[in-house]
C-alpha positions in Angstrom: 113.4 205.9 68.4 112.2 209.5 68.3 109.4 210.7 66.0 108.3 214.3 65.5 105.8 215.9 63.1 106.5 218.0 60.1 104.8 221.4 59.5 102.1 219.6 57.6 101.7 216.9 60.3 103.6 214.1 58.6 105.4 211.9 61.2 109.2 212.1 60.8 111.3 209.3 62.3 115.0 209.8 63.2 117.7 208.0 65.1 120.1 209.5 67.7 123.5 208.0 67.9 126.1 209.1 70.4 125.7 211.7 73.2 128.6 214.1 72.5 128.3 217.9 72.5 128.6 218.3 68.7 125.5 217.6 66.7 125.7 216.2 63.2 122.6 215.8 61.0 122.7 213.2 58.2 120.4 213.9 55.2 120.0 211.1 52.8 119.0 211.3 49.1 116.4 209.9 46.7 115.3 206.2 46.5 116.7 205.2 49.9 116.2 205.9 53.7 118.5 206.9 56.4 119.8 203.4 56.5 122.0 204.3 53.6 124.4 205.8 56.1 124.8 202.7 58.2 128.0 201.3 56.5 129.8 204.6 57.1 128.5 205.0 60.6 130.0 201.6 61.5 133.4 203.1 60.6 133.0 206.6 62.1 134.8 207.8 65.2 131.8 208.9 67.3 133.9 210.6 70.0 132.3 213.9 71.0 129.4 213.5 68.5 125.7 213.2 68.6 124.3 212.1 65.2 120.8 212.6 64.0 119.9 210.3 61.2 116.5 211.1 59.7 114.2 209.1 57.4 112.6 211.5 54.9 108.9 211.3 54.4 108.0 208.3 52.3 111.0 206.3 53.5 111.7 204.1 56.5 109.3 204.4 59.4 108.4 208.0 58.6 104.9 208.9 57.3 103.9 208.4 53.7 101.8 211.4 52.7 100.6 211.8 49.1 102.3 215.2 48.8 105.0 217.4 50.4 108.0 216.0 48.5 109.5 219.4 47.6 113.0 220.5 48.5 111.5 223.4 50.6 109.4 221.0 52.6 112.3 218.6 53.0 114.3 221.5 54.4 111.5 222.3 56.9 111.4 218.6 57.8 115.2 218.6 58.6 114.7 221.7 60.8 111.7 220.1 62.5 113.9 217.1 63.5 116.7 219.4 64.7 114.3 221.4 66.8 112.8 218.2 68.3 116.2 216.9 69.2 117.2 220.3 70.6 120.0 220.6 68.2 120.4 224.4 68.0 123.6 224.4 66.0 124.9 221.5 63.9 126.9 220.2 61.0 124.9 219.0 58.0 126.0 216.1 55.9 124.0 215.6 52.7 124.2 213.0 50.0 122.9 213.5 46.4 119.4 215.0 46.7 120.2 215.3 50.4 123.0 217.6 49.5 120.4 219.9 47.8 118.3 219.8 51.0 121.3 220.5 53.2 122.1 223.5 51.0 118.5 224.8 51.4 118.7 224.4 55.2 122.1 226.2 55.3 120.7 229.1 53.3 117.5 229.2 55.3 119.1 229.1 58.7 122.8 230.0 58.3 123.3 230.8 62.0 122.4 227.2 62.9 124.7 225.4 60.5 128.3 225.2 61.7 129.6 223.1 58.8 128.4 221.5 55.6 129.6 218.3 54.0 128.1 217.5 50.6 128.7 214.0 49.1 128.0 213.9 45.4 125.4 216.7 45.8 122.9 217.4 43.1 123.4 221.1 42.2 120.9 223.6 43.5 120.1 224.3 39.8 118.9 220.7 39.4 120.0 217.9 37.2 117.8 217.3 34.2 118.2 213.8 32.8 117.8 212.5 29.2 114.3 211.3 28.5 115.2 207.5 28.6 117.0 207.9 32.0 114.3 210.1 33.4 111.7 207.5 32.4 113.7 204.8 34.1 114.2 206.7 37.3 110.7 208.1 37.7 108.9 204.8 37.2 111.2 202.7 39.4 109.0 202.6 42.5 108.7 199.1 43.8 110.5 197.7 40.7 113.6 195.7 41.8 115.0 195.4 38.3 114.7 199.1 37.5 116.3 200.0 40.8 119.0 197.4 40.2 119.7 199.0 36.8 119.9 202.5 38.4 122.3 201.4 41.1 124.4 199.6 38.4 124.6 202.8 36.5 125.5 204.9 39.5 127.9 202.7 41.5 131.4 201.4 40.7 132.5 199.6 43.8 129.3 198.2 45.3 129.6 194.6 46.7 126.8 192.1 46.0 125.9 192.2 49.6 125.7 196.0 49.7 123.6 195.9 46.5 121.1 193.6 48.2 120.8 195.9 51.2 120.3 198.9 49.0 117.7 197.2 46.9 115.7 196.1 50.0 115.7 199.6 51.3 114.9 201.2 47.9 112.0 198.7 47.4 110.3 200.1 50.5 110.3 203.7 49.4 106.8 205.0 48.6 105.7 205.6 45.0 104.8 209.2 45.8 108.3 209.8 47.2 110.0 208.2 44.2 108.0 210.2 41.6 107.7 213.6 43.4 111.3 213.6 44.8 112.6 212.9 41.3 110.7 215.9 39.9 112.1 218.0 42.8 115.7 217.2 42.5 115.9 217.2 38.8 114.3 220.7 38.7 116.3 222.3 41.5 115.7 225.9 40.9 117.2 227.6 44.0 120.8 228.5 43.0 120.1 232.1 44.0 119.8 231.1 47.6 123.4 229.8 47.9 124.9 233.2 48.6 123.3 233.1 52.0 125.4 230.0 53.1 128.1 231.0 55.5 129.2 227.6 56.9 132.6 226.1 55.9 131.7 223.6 53.2 133.4 220.4 52.0 132.2 219.0 48.7 133.2 215.4 48.2 133.4 214.2 44.6 134.0 210.6 43.5 134.2 208.9 40.1 130.4 209.3 40.0 129.2 208.8 36.4 126.4 211.3 36.9 128.2 214.0 39.0 132.0 214.0 38.1 134.4 216.2 40.0 134.8 218.8 37.3 131.1 219.3 37.1 130.7 219.5 40.9 133.5 222.1 41.1 131.7 224.3 38.7 128.0 223.7 39.7 128.4 223.3 43.5 131.7 224.5 44.8 131.8 227.6 42.7 128.5 228.9 44.0 129.2 228.6 47.8 131.6 230.9 49.7 134.1 229.0 51.9 133.6 225.8 49.9 136.3 223.4 48.8 136.4 220.2 46.8 138.0 216.9 47.7 138.1 213.9 45.3 137.8 210.3 46.5 138.8 208.2 43.6 137.2 204.8 42.9 133.6 204.8 44.1 130.6 205.9 42.2 127.5 207.7 43.5 127.3 206.1 47.0 130.7 206.5 48.6 129.2 206.0 52.1 128.3 202.4 51.0 131.0 201.7 48.4 133.9 203.0 50.5 132.6 203.6 54.0 135.9 203.7 55.8 137.4 206.4 53.6 134.1 208.4 53.6 134.0 208.3 57.4 137.7 209.4 57.5 136.9 212.4 55.3 134.0 213.4 57.5 136.0 213.0 60.7 138.8 215.1 59.3 136.4 217.8 58.3 134.8 217.8 61.7 138.2 218.0 63.5 139.3 220.8 61.3 136.1 222.7 61.6 136.2 222.4 65.4 139.8 223.8 65.4 138.6 226.8 63.4 135.6 227.5 65.6 
């Protein structure tokens, strides 16, 4: 499994799935690793695709530095992986905080991003939480009960088996990543960059208690040209785990339509 180095020398691990001519980069969010995509990947039609599934710093087999957990550095990390894999032009798929990172990449290197799929993306402006929730989230590193509470709040159709898989993954994320990532995604602060995004963009909303469709339409879709919203009713914050087949179908439909327009 390939590993490259970030601009600050941190080892970045990623997986390559498929060998098609179209590159798709999957960008995961907070409190998990790239393994969060696995249920959806099992359902995805891989014809013609090459998927790059990265593990952010502090997660999975990637390096665990004490710093560098900013949205800007994450965007640099994504581009470092794309460069290492020789993916010159690609579709970006970002979930939650990964949606923020994907938007940063798409604004930083618009000529390289052919399409953008944002699943329950945190807005570029950030998402401040009430003090009690912020305290729960930020102090959850290595705490199974706190992470179970967070997933219980966020998800609506998570099976007991899927919950256990997520908890095992979440429990391995570094304390620095949990704390500093939380500070980064809640603060946001780069909405001014979104006007630079040129890629056709699909924003997927679910019945996410934290990021409902009406909010995403205003805070995400409304700020990106060529963006549209689709609503997948039923699941909460992790549709790629809660409803993997339907999420894979949405991604496949976007990729097919985007190829037809290219």
